[in-house]
C-alpha positions, -999 to 999 in steps of 0.1 A, spaced: 61 255 -307 65 230 -278 68 194 -287 79 161 -272 107 142 -288 111 105 -279 145 96 -264 166 68 -278 165 52 -244 149 63 -210 168 90 -191 184 76 -159 185 111 -144 148 118 -150 138 83 -139 154 91 -105 145 127 -102 108 127 -113 96 114 -79 114 143 -62 99 167 -87 64 152 -82 67 158 -44 77 194 -50 49 200 -74 25 184 -50 36 208 -23 30 238 -46 -4 226 -58 -14 215 -22 -4 250 -10 -27 266 -35 -55 242 -25 -50 251 12 -50 288 4 -83 284 -15 -97 268 17 -86 299 36 -56 284 54 -20 296 54 -3 274 28 31 276 44 18 267 78 -2 238 63 28 224 45 50 229 76 24 210 97 23 181 73 60 176 65 80 194 91 63 191 125 59 153 126 97 150 122 112 180 140 83 196 157 74 198 194 58 163 194 83 147 170 92 118 193 56 105 193 51 112 156 83 95 145 72 62 161 39 65 143 57 67 110 66 30 113 30 21 124 15 39 94 42 30 69 44 -8 76 11 -18 59 17 6 30 51 -9 24 39 -45 27 11 -41 2 32 -20 -22 60 -46 -23 35 -72 -34 19 -49 -59 52 -40 -74 60 -76 -84 29 -78 -105 32 -42 -119 68 -50 -131 54 -80 -150 24 -61 -164 0 -78 -141 -23 -52 -126 -37 -60 -92 -59 -31 -82 -78 -49 -56 -53 -51 -28 -78 -33 -5 -101 -63 -7 -72 -87 0 -62 -65 29 -98 -68 43 -101 -105 39 -67 -111 55 -78 -90 85 -111 -110 88 -93 -144 86 -66 -134 111 -91 -119 135 -114 -149 132 -86 -173 142 -77 -152 172 -112 -148 184 -119 -185 179 -94 -193 207 -107 -166 231 -100 -165 261 -72 -190 257 -38 -175 265 -12 -193 243 5 -166 223 31 -190 210 3 -208 192 -25 -183 185 -5 -154 170 15 -175 145 -18 -191 134 -33 -156 129 -3 -147 107 -8 -178 85 -46 -172 83 -41 -136 73 -17 -145 45 -38 -174 33 -70 -153 33 -53 -126 11 -38 -152 -11 -71 -170 -17 -89 -138 -24 -62 -129 -50 -66 -163 -66 -100 -154 -78 -88 -129 -104 -57 -151 -110 -77 -182 -119 -102 -161 -140 -73 -145 -158 -55 -178 -166 -86 -199 -174 -109 -174 -191 -85 -145 -200 -106 -120 -179 -93 -86 -171 -76 -88 -137 -79 -50 -132 -118 -51 -133 -121 -84 -113 -97 -75 -85 -112 -40 -82 -148 -52 -81 -139 -78 -54 -130 -49 -31 -167 -40 -29 -175 -77 -22 -149 -78 6 -164 -46 21 -198 -62 23 -183 -93 39 -165 -70 64 -198 -54 73 -215 -87 77 -188 -100 100 -188 -69 121 -226 -72 125 -228 -110 127 -204 -139 134 -175 -118 148 -196 -92 167 -186 -89 204 -212 -108 224 -205 -84 253 -207 -53 232 -243 -44 240 -254 -50 204 -229 -25 189 -212 -37 156 -176 -47 159 -155 -76 173 -138 -78 206 -107 -56 210 -78 -78 201 -54 -54 218 -70 -64 251 -66 -101 243 -28 -105 248 -25 -139 230 -39 -124 198 -25 -88 199 2 -74 178 20 -56 206 50 -32 203 83 -51 205 101 -21 219 81 2 242 73 36 226 92 28 194 63 19 171 80 -13 161 57 -43 160 57 -75 140 41 -58 110 71 -34 108 95 -64 110 75 -81 82 77 -50 61 115 -48 63 118 -85 56 95 -81 25 118 -53 12 149 -75 16 133 -106 0 118 -86 -29 152 -70 -36 169 -104 -36 142 -119 -57 143 -92 -84 181 -90 -85 195 -124 -76 169 -149 -87 157 -164 -120 121 -157 -111 129 -120 -107 146 -120 -141 114 -135 -156 93 -109 -139 114 -80 -153 117 -96 -187 79 -101 -190 72 -65 -181 98 -52 -206 91 -75 -235 63 -101 -232 72 -116 -266 109 -121 -256 98 -136 -224 77 -163 -242 107 -171 -264 128 -174 -232 105 -201 -218 86 -179 -193 52 -195 -185 28 -165 -183 0 -183 -164 23 -194 -136 37 -158 -134 1 -144 -131 -6 -169 -103 27 -161 -85 24 -123 -87 -12 -121 -78 -8 -147 -50 23 -129 -35 6 -95 -36 -26 -110 -20 -6 -128 7 13 -96 16 -19 -75 16 -36 -101 38 -6 -100 62 -9 -62 63 -45 -65 72 -39 -91 99 -11 -70 116 -33 -39 115 -64 -55 130 -43 -72 157 -24 -40 164 -33 -3 157 -69 -9 146 -76 -35 173 -109 -49 161 -130 -58 131 -154 -30 125 -175 -17 96 -151 11 89 -119 -10 95 -105 -4 60 -90 31 55 -78 28 19 -43 14 25 -47 -9 -5 -54 20 -29 -28 43 -13 -2 15 -17 -5 19 -55 8 54 -51 36 42 -29 46 15 -54 49 40 -83 64 67 -62 91 42 -52 97 33 -89 86 -3 -82 120 -8 -65 120 -23 -30 142 4 -14 123 31 -32 90 17 -19 104 17 16 112 54 14 80 62 -4 60 43 22 75 64 50 68 96 30 32 86 25 29 77 62 42 112 69 13 127 49 -11 106 69 3 117 102 9 153 92 -26 154 76 -42 143 109 -22 170 127 -33 196 101 -70 185 106 -67 189 143 -47 221 145 -58 240 113 -92 226 108 -84 212 73 -111 188 60 -101 152 56 -110 154 19 -84 180 13 -57 157 28 -69 129 5 -68 152 -25 -33 162 -14 -22 125 -14 -38 119 -48 -18 148 -62 13 128 -57 3 101 -81 -11 126 -106 21 147 -107 43 115 -108 24 102 -138 25 137 -154 62 143 -151 71 107 -157 69 115 -194 102 133 -191 119 99 -186 111 89 -222 106 122 -240 126 154 -244 108 188 -244 117 207 -275 109 244 -281 110 258 -316 97 253 -351 94 218 -365 121 209 -389 111 199 -424 112 162 -432 
């Protein structure tokens, strides 16, 4: 008989090792999936995980790791603050979209003015403010009417997508675009573009912001009273109330911070790699960042590493689609397996597996 026996306290070994085990199981299950699709599983796994780092075009791919990883890390850092406190923001994708729209709108409002010292900082503020205000909707409804922030934040994603489509077809559409949907290309408008800081390195202001967010989150969680209140609320809400923690303010802070960081990620993306507001601008970074947050154990340094790993699956997945003909849905399923296996094996942190007959009481 196989049974689970609760541990007296969580295992530190399994807490640290389960993300590694989840990645290994994902490779095995992904290999089986690729074999079913008629592809060599070893070649597919090599293409996804090995070639972007040590393959023939590794120099190009390594710079893309920072480009793909920066928005994931920024969003996941914000989400982790709320998740640690038991505040579940599942709508970061919507905040990412609104931040991109607000940032792009500010940049396009100044077109063709060339004053980078003024326009780009205003875009950063607009992106963060847009994400923050969008996150305040579930925050206010939660604190005033005790609504479920999971449902409200998630449903707002679909509202944000409709706003994105209307902006691409309406107010932000390129007047010189021959009627096609989409805004001007911000990468061609130097004053509003998020350009590389070092040529061919992949480092732009979004990457710098991601590293700053990791450092600030680490300091907040480990060296500040607010970080202690976040951790205490997540571990024991009742003890937090006795300690004087004000739950409504914590909800506003956590949702506001995650919204602002998601909005920043959207602004840096629309002004850089994406280049324009379009109907299909959002690619699911807000949802993928949830996997990154949990894969990184809600720890800032872990999220940094998990974000780079997830970026590797994006880059390797694109390479596998191009060279092996794998469908995009297979790569998305492969990424989803990471969270599935992480949640599955995470039970080992709190339970032991016992094999044998049950002892009599």
